[in-house]
N, C-alpha and C positions, 0 to 999 in steps of 0.2 A: 927633337932634342931641345931646340930653343924654347919651345913652350914649357917643357919640363923645368928648365933652368929658371925661366921667368916666374913660374908658379912657386918654385922653391924659394926664390928671393922674396916674393910677396909674403909667403908664409913666415919667413924669418923676420921680415920687417914688422909684421903684425904681432908676432910672438914677442919680439924684443920690446915693442911699444907697451904691451900689457905688463911684461916683466918689469920694465922701467918704473911704471906707476906703482906696482905692487911693492917694489923694493925702495921706493923713494921716501925720503923724510918729508914731513908735512911742510916745512919751510920751502923745500924744493918744489913741491906741488903749487904752493902759493906763488912762487917766483915764476913758474911756468905759465900760470894764468895771467899774472899782472904784466909780464913782459911780452905777452902776445899782442901784436899790433893789429891783427885782423879783426874786423868788426862784422863777422858773418851773422846773418839772421835767417832762420828757416821756420820760425814759429811766429805767426802774426795774429794779434788780438786787437780789440778796440782800444786804441790809445797807446799801445806799446807792442814791441816785438823783441825777440831775443833768439839766441841759438840754443836749441834743444839737442843734447848729445844723442847719438844713435842708441837705440834700445829703449828709449823713453817715449811715453805716449800720454798726452793730456786727456783725462777722462771726464773731469768736471770743471766748469769755469763760470764765473760771473764777472762783474766789473772790477773786483779787487782780488778775488781768491781763485786759486787754480790747484787742482789735484793732479799730480803727474806720477804715473806708474812706471816702475822699472821691473826687471825680472824678479827681484827680491825685496825692493824697497818702494815706499810711497813717499814722494816729495810733496810738501805743502808750501805753496808759493802765495805770498801776499804782496800786492803792489799798492803802495800808499800814494794814490794819484792826487789826493787833496794836499798832502805835504809837498809833493813834487810841484804842483801848480803854484803853491804859495812860496816855494823855494825855502821852506823852513830848514834851518841848520840842523844837520844830523850830528849828534854827539854820541860817542862810544866810550865805554869804560871796560878795561881788561879785568876779568874776574880771576883772581889767583887761586880760587877754590876749584876751578874747572880743570879737567884733564888737559885742556889746551885752550888758550884764549889769546888772540893777537889782533892788533889793528894793522891793516894793510892799506896800500894805496895803489891805484891804477888811474892813469890819465888825470892826475891832480885831484882825484876824488878818493876819500877815505872810506873804508868799510871795516867790518869786523868778522872774524871767524871764531865761534865758540864751539867747543866740543866737551861734553860732559859724559861721564861713564855712569851707566845704570847699575842697579843691583844685580841684574842678570847678565852683567858683563857685556852689554851692548853699548853703543855710543849714539848720543843724540847730537847731531850736527846742526848748527844755526849759522847761516851765512847771510850777512846784511851788507848791501851796497846800493847806492844810488836809488834810495826809496823802495828797494825790493828786498824781501826777506824770504828765505827758504829754511824749512826745518824738515829733518828726516832722521829716522832711526835705522841703524844698521849694525852688523856684527863686525868683528875685527878683521876677518879676511877681506871684506868688501870696503873697509874704511877709506882707504886711499882713493879708490875709484869713485866713491860717493862724494868725498870732499872735492875731487876734481869736477864732477858733474855739477855739484851745487855752486861752486865758484864760477864755473863757466857760464851757467845760466844767469846768475845775478850780475856778473860783470859785463855781459853783452846786451843788457837791457837798453833799448832805445825808445824814446817817447815821441808821440805825435801831439804837439801842443794844441793844435786846433781841435782835434778829436777830444782830448782831455778836457778842454774848456767847455766843449759842448756837453760832455757827460756830467761835469760838475754843475753845469747850469740847470740840469734837470732837478726838479724838486724832490724826486725819488732817490737821488743819490745821497748817500750818507757821508757826513763829515768824518774826519779822522778821529774825532772824539766819540762818534756814535758807532763806527763800523765794528762789527763782530767778526773776529778772525776765525777761520776754520780750525785753528789750533791755538792752544793756550800756551804762551811762552813761559808762564810761571812753572816752577818745579813742583811736582806732586810729591806725596809721601813716598811713592815708589820710585821717584826720580825718573819717570818714563814720560814719553811724549803723550800729552793729553789732547786728544782730537775730539772735536765737536761732531758727534755722529748725526746731529740733526741737519747738518749742512746739506743742501741739495742744489747744486749749481746746474748750469746748462751743460748738455753734452758737448764735446769738442766739435767745433765747426770744421768743416772740411778745409784743409789747407791748400791754397792755390799758390804755387810758386811764382806765378806771373803777376800776383798782386804786390804792389809796392806802396807802403804807407809813406 
């Protein structure tokens, strides 16, 4: 009997959590992320690490770009290690023409969330924070969940300075002016996410939870 009660309680908690996100306003989702004091990381790459929400999987990666697959969406992550290393100031501007555009702050660091609606009634989400940028296209039923996933990943980014300096010291490493992103942040005529299909990163390295950067 106890097992049945515990199972029911867990089911209620899980269901309530999903319902809360689906019915939340975007400002509430942003506040949920920015007020979260836990700095958990479960995804480690050369020079950086962050928390990747459940249900997502990194499929391609190089020194600056990463493609992250979900059940219905593909997230395109770009890490600007050059600007991070030089501590270049990040400036953001709200776009009043977008469906949603807001500057937010977490741990005294500012970021921006941009959402624009496409001609086919999908949404392109762009989340930028701490020299990391994610872009992803989704539909309306999944909008809140994808916003939460995007903000969670960029706001949990942590950098390893010694590794980054070593990477940038390599002659093969591209500067921020030369780097070619796997997605184009400019709006196309169809106002859809323009992805560079020629990108071919390395397959995801096996994650070892015992490794600490």
